[in-house]
N, C-alpha and C positions, 0 to 999 in steps of 0.2 A: 223467457220463462221455461222452467224445466218441465218436460212432459211427464205424465203419470207413469209411463213405462220406464223412463230413465230413473225416476224417483224410486220405483220398485227395485230396479237393478242395483241402484246405489245402496239402498237399505239392505238388500240381501248380501251384497258384497261386504258391508260393514259387519253384519252379523256373523259372517264366516270367520271373523277374527275372535269370536267368543270361544270359544271352546274350553320281653317281660323283665321288668326291673322291680326292685323292692317297692312294695306298696307302703305308703305312709298315710297317716290320718291327715285330713285337712288341718293345717296349723292355723292358729288364730292369726287373722290378717286384718289389716285396716279396713274400715268401711269403704266399699267400692266407690270409685269416682262416679258420681251420678249426675244425670241431667237435672239441673236445679229449676228449670222453668216448667212448672206444672200448671195445668189449666185452672184458672180461677173464674168461675162463673156461678157462684153460689145461688144467685137469684133465680137462675134458670135450671139449677141442678135438681130437678124433680125426679124422684124415683118412680118407676113405672111397674115395679114388681108388686106383689101383694102387700097389704099393710104390715103383716107380720115379718115378711122378708125385708121390707124397707126398714123397719125398726131394727131388725137384727144387723143389717149391713151398716146403717147409719150409726149404730152404737159402737162399731169397731174402732179401736184406737190405732190408727194407721200412721206410719211415718210418711207415706205417700198420699195418694188422693184417689178416691173412687168417684168417677164422673158419670152422670146420667145424661149429660148434654153434649159433651165433646166426644162424639162417638162415630162420626161419619166415616173416618178413615179406617175404622175397624172392619168395615164391610167391603173393603177393597183389597185386591191382591194383584200380583203381576199378571195373572191370567186374564183379567178384565172380562171374565165370562160369567162368573157367579158372584152375586153380591147379597149377603145375608146380614141384615142390620141387627146389631146387638142392642141390648137395653142399657148396658153400662160398660165402661172401660176402667180398669184398674191401672193406675200409674204407680207402680210400687217403688219404694225407696229402700226396701229391705226384703229379705226372704220371708221374714215374719209377716209382712203384709200379704204376700201370696198365700201363705199357710192359713192366715186368719180368714181370708175371704173364702178359700176352698172349704175350710172347716165349717164356716157359717152356712154355706150351700149344702154341705153334707148333712148338717143337722136340720136343715129346712125340710118341710113337707111338700115343697113345690118341685117343679121339674127344671130348675135353673141349671144351665150348663156353663162350663168354664173352658176357654181356649187360650193357650199361650200364643202370642203373635210376635215375631221378630220384625225384620224389615218388610215382611209381606210378600215374599218371593214365591209363595205357592201359586199354583195355576188353576186349582179346582176348588177353592174355598176351604182348604184344609185347616186354615188358621182362623176361621170365622165361627161365630156362635149365635145362631138365630135366637133373638130375644133373651140371650144369655149375657155372660160377662166375658169380655176379652181382656187378657192381661197383656199390657203393652210392655214387652220385655226390654225395649230399648232404654228404659229408665233405670234398668238394673245392670250396671256395668262395673268392671274392675278386672285388673290383670296383675298378677304377681309372678315374675319369672324366678325360678330357682336354678341359677346357672350351674351350681355345683352338682346337683343331682339331675340336671337336664330334664326339667319338667316345668310346666306353667299352670298355675291355678287361674281359672277364668270364670267370670260370671256368665250365666246362661244367656244373657241378652247381649253379650259382647260380640262384635263382628270379627270374622277371621282375619280381615285385613289389619285390624288393630292388634290381634294376637301376633301376626307375622311381624309387624313393625316393632312391637315391644320385644319380641324374641331376638330379632336381628340386632338390636342394641347390645345384646350380650353375645353376639356371634352365633346364635342358635336359630333353629327353625323347626316348626312342626314337620313331621315326616310325610303326611298325607293331606292333600288339599281337595277342594272343589275347583272347577275352572273359574268360577266367579267368587270373589272373596268377600263381597258385601252381603254375606249371609250370617245369621246368628249361630253361635256355637251350639246352643240348645236345639235349634232347628235342624241342623244337619245331623247331629248325633241322634235325633229322634227318627232319622231315616237311614242313612248310612254314610254319605259323603264320599263321592268318588271323583277321580280324575286320573291322569296318566301316571301318577305315582303308585296307584293302587295295585298294580301287578306285582310290585315288590313289597310294599308295606301294608297292603290291604286297605280297605276303606277307613275313613276316620274313626269309625266305631271300633276298629281293631287297634287303635292307638290311644286308648283312654285308660288311665290308671285308677281313677276314682271319680265318683259323682256325688253331688248333693241333690236330693230330689224332694219335691213336695208331692206326696201321694194324693190319690183321690179322696182320702179321708182327712186331708189337711195335716198330715204328719210330715215333719222334716226328717229325712233319713240320709245318712252318709253311707254309701255302699261301694263295694269294690269286689274283685274276684274272691276276696277272702272274708269280707264282711257284708252281710245282707246280699249275698251273691245272687239270689233269685231275683231281687229287685234290680240289681245292677244289669244283669243280662236281659231282663225283660224290657227295661227302659231303652237300652241301646237298640236302635232300629225298631222301636215299639210304636212308632207313629203317634206318640203322645198319649197312648191309651192307659199308661200305668203311673205316670207322674210327670211333673213339670221339672225339667232340668234347670237348676238354679246355679250350680257350679260344676265345673269339670276340671280334672287334672289331666293334661295332655302331655304325651311324651315329646321331647325335643331331641334334636341331633345337631351337630355342627353344621352351620350353613355355608354353602359355597358363595363366592362373590359374583361369579358370572356363569352364564350358560351359553353353549352353542345350540342354537335353535334351528332345527332342520325340518324340511318337508321334502318328501320323495313321492313322485307321481306314478300311478299305475293305471293301466287300461284293463289288465287281467285280474279279475276278482280272486281267482284261485291263488295267483302269485301274491297278491296283496294280503290275503289272510294267512297264507303259509309263512310269509315273512313276519307278520305280526305275532303269530304263535311261536315262531322261533325266538323272536326278541323277548317275549315275556317268559319263555322257558328258562331264560338266563336270569331269573329273578334273584337268585342267591349269589350272583357274580357281581361284585361291587364295581368291577371295571366295565360293565356293560352300560347301555344307555340308562338314564335315570328317570325318563318319562316316555311313555309310549301311548299314543292315541291314533285315531284314524278318522277320516272324513270322506263323505261322498259328495261330489260336485257334478254339475251339469257339464256335458261334453260340448262346450261352446266357447268360442273366443269372445262373443259379444254378450251372451246372457250371463246374468249373475244370480247365484254364485256359480261361476264357471271355473275352469282349471287355472285361469290366470290369477285367481285369488290365492293360489299357492305361492306366488312370487314374493320373495324378499328383495331380490336383486334385479334391478332393471338392466344391468349390464351382462346378465347371463344369456348366452346364445343357445337357443333350443332348436331342435330339429322337429318342426311341427308335422313333418311327413310321417312321423312315428305315431301320431295320434290317429286312432281309427276313426272312420266316419261315424256320424251320429246314428245312422241307420244300423250300424253294427254294434255300437256301444253308446247308448244315450247318456250314460253317466261314466265318470272316471273316479278314481279313488286316490287319496294320498295318506301316507303315514307321517305323523308328526312326532318328532323325537327331540330330546335334549340331552346334552352331556354337560355335567357340571364341571367347573374348574375354578381356580383362583387366579388372581392377577399376577401372582409370582410365576405361574406356568407360562412358558414361552408359546407363542403362536404356532411355531413349528411342531412342538410336542402335542398340542391340542389337535392340529391338523392331522398329524400322523395317527393319533389314537382314534379320531373320528373316522378316518378313511378305513382303518382296520376293522372297525365295528360295522361299517357300511358295506364292506367288500362281499359278504355272503348274500346281499339283498338283490332282488330282481326287478327294480324299478325301471321305468322307461329311460334309456340312456339320454343324458344331458338334462333331464328334468329333475334336477336336484338343486335345492335352494337352501341357503343358510344365512344366519345372522347372529352376531354376538351381542348379547344384551346383559344387563345386570340380572341377577337372580330375582330381585324384587320386581323389576319391570316385566319379566316373563310371567311371574305368578299373577301380576296385576293387569295382564294384557286385556282382559274382557272389559275392565272398567273404562279403558280408553275408548272402546267402542260405545259403551253406554253414554259417555259424555257427548260423543258426536251425535248419537241418535236423539238424545234429549234436546240438544240444541236445534234439531230439525223437527221436533215434535213427533218423532217416530218411535219413542220408547214406550209411552203409555198407550199401547194399542193391544187388542186381544192377542193372546199367545196360547193357541191350542196345542200345547206340547204333549207328547207321549214319550215314555222311556220303557223299553222292554229288554229283558234278559233272555237270550236265545241260546239253547244248547249248541255247542260248537259244531256238532254233526249236522245241524239244520241251517247253518248260516248260508250255505250255497243256495238252498231252496228259497230262503228269505230274499237273497239278492235277486234271484230270477223274477220273483213275483212283485216284490215291493220296490226295490231300487230301480230295476230295469223296466217295469211296467207301470205301477201305480204312480211313481214319481214323475212320469212323463207329463202329468198335468201341471207340474211346476214345483220348484223347490224355493220356498220363501224364507229360508233361514238355515242355520247350520244343521247338517245331518252327521252325527257322530257314529262311528262304528269301530269298536276296539275290544279286545279280549281281556278277560280277567282270570286269575288263578283261584279256583274255588277254595284251595287250602288256606288262602289268606283271609278268608271270611270265617270268623268264629261261629260255629254252628250253635253255640249256646245262646247267642243273641236272638232277638226277635226277627231280624232281617231274613228274608227268604230269597234264595237263589236256586236256579236249576241244579238238581242233585245228581243227575245221571252221569255226568262227565266231569273230568278234572278241569276243563276250561269252558267258559261260556262267554258270549258276546253281549255287550251293552250297545244297543242302538237307540240313539236319542234323536227324535225329529223335533227340532226346536223352531217351529214355524211361527210366523207373524201374519196377522191379517191386517193389511193396510187399508185405510178407508177408501182410497181412490185408485188403487192399482193392485195387481196380483190377484190370485184366487180369493174369493170371498170366504168369510169365516165359516159359513154353512158348508161349503164344499170341502174345506180343510177338515172340519169335524167329521163329515161323512167319510172322508178318506181315512181318517184316524180310526174310525170304528171298523172299517173294512180290514185295516191292518191288525187291530186288536183281535178281531174275530179269527183272522188267519193265524195269528200267533197261538191261539188256543189249540189249534190242530198240531202245533209244533212242540208243545210242552214248554212254552215260554212262561216267564214270570214278569209281572210289571214291576218296574222300579218307580218309586213314588206312586204307589198304586191308588187307583180311584175306582171304586165300585159303588153300586147303589143297593145291592141286595146282600143279605147275610149269607146266602148260599154261594154267592160269588167269592165272598171273603173266605168262606170255608174251603172252597176249591183252591184259592190262592195259597193258603197256608198248608193245605194238604195234611200230612200226618203230624204236623206241628200245631194244628188247630186246637187240639185238646189242651196242650200246654198254654196256648194263648188265652183260652177261656179260663183256665185255672188261675193264671196271673191276673186277669181282669177281675175275677171274683175276689181275689185276695187284695189287690192294690187299689181298685176303683169299683167297688161292688155296686154302686148306684149309677155307673156310666155317666159320670159328671164331666170327665175330661175329653178334650179334643172331639167335640161333636161333629165338626166339619169333615171328619174322615168317613162319616156315615157307616160305621160298623155296628155300634150298639145304640139303640134308641134310649134316650133318657125317659125314665118312667116305666120302661119295660123291664122284664126280667132278663138278666144275662143268662143265656142257655147254660145249663149244667153240663159239664163234660161228659157224664155218663149218658145223658139224653142225646147229646150230639153224636156220640159214638154209635148208639143204637140207630139213629137216623141214617147214618152212612151205610149201615147194614141193610 
């Protein structure tokens, strides 16, 4: 029988594998391919809202189905920490279904809220609606690729993995991804959507031509940088506060066939970050690497995730004497890179190009590992880990994740306190650390990043709390709070933010708070949408911008 310690190490090791063109109107397209199996439990489908609200909702002529009984899954998410039961779930078969329900709630005199939910990969209940209505976006799907103009029209409930597969059939691909592809298009665009391609192409929200949105008043709006631009920029990175994304038009580019997947190990954090910043500074050089990320691992041969998790090749001979002792360096770092190529490219030419690109880097000699895989397999790498963890019953466990954006000038301080001190209590999942170019983030969107410097770091602590091994959930959450409190002193911003007080949200948005309030009043004046974000309470008045400005003074 496997010991709890070895189970914890194996789980951690598996998790380390995770990691402007012309604008056109949405053309008329066929009804999206939808899930046909909708819940049928009419005898138990009893509405628990007020009599007037039940009458209004039951009178709606929907293509889909509004369930008051099949609601348990709407209170679950990947975090497994917060569970807020809704009173109903909408399984839409059309955008009109969503608009009708939101409009009915808007005209109601009650405090019903509405939350859009994709695959449920939030970790702090952001997609939940206590005693409200959850829109199950997975029943609203559809993809249409325009190979000539290199874009794809996608339903908001569609998964990125399906967008990738449909695009590859035409030899095309989106430019910017998340590490995990089984996320909904509407969900990631409501936040930002980042991965190792973001240094060159920006986050996913920087690669959108057009949106279709259901606002908090139940209106269906098509928006772009040229039409209804205030709504377009508000919704991108807007945390679901201004509208539910029902369709998006995503930029495509020619897809490579293969990638050289590379990992280079470091013991010196200064060298690690210096090389990362050099690599992303070449963002406009198409001959440079195509993907740049970084990870923090334990300095151990036996603990997981340790530096051996960087290995692709068992036949590589490494000089372990170059690894400093744990007492001097409790953690190590590695840069993860890819170089795209096609099958017609000779191995010799790929080898030569990659070695030229690696030559300026200062990784530990001999600790360089690489593998050649298909473009699709690289992008889908985290899903393979998911399947393994699911088979072992270790996927549906609490995930106390935090993601922070750190000014580039503060990353050394962060390393000293967080990576080298706080993480001594144990690393129970991937720890990502990689830089971004601020210029690739459109400042007109609602997404917030550190503004003081041209580069900032994203650090993602993607921890898991296993029931029988590793640090308990309470300890991990306490450590997370210590990290977040420390980050406040460094001028950091949270990515996928989670706050409980309005004053914290105001501090998060800073001088962009007034614009955020203005957009809320304009597009969701009754604070109906995305209640799980805990920004604006339903039934309360959204603060007027002028009042908020006086309060800051």
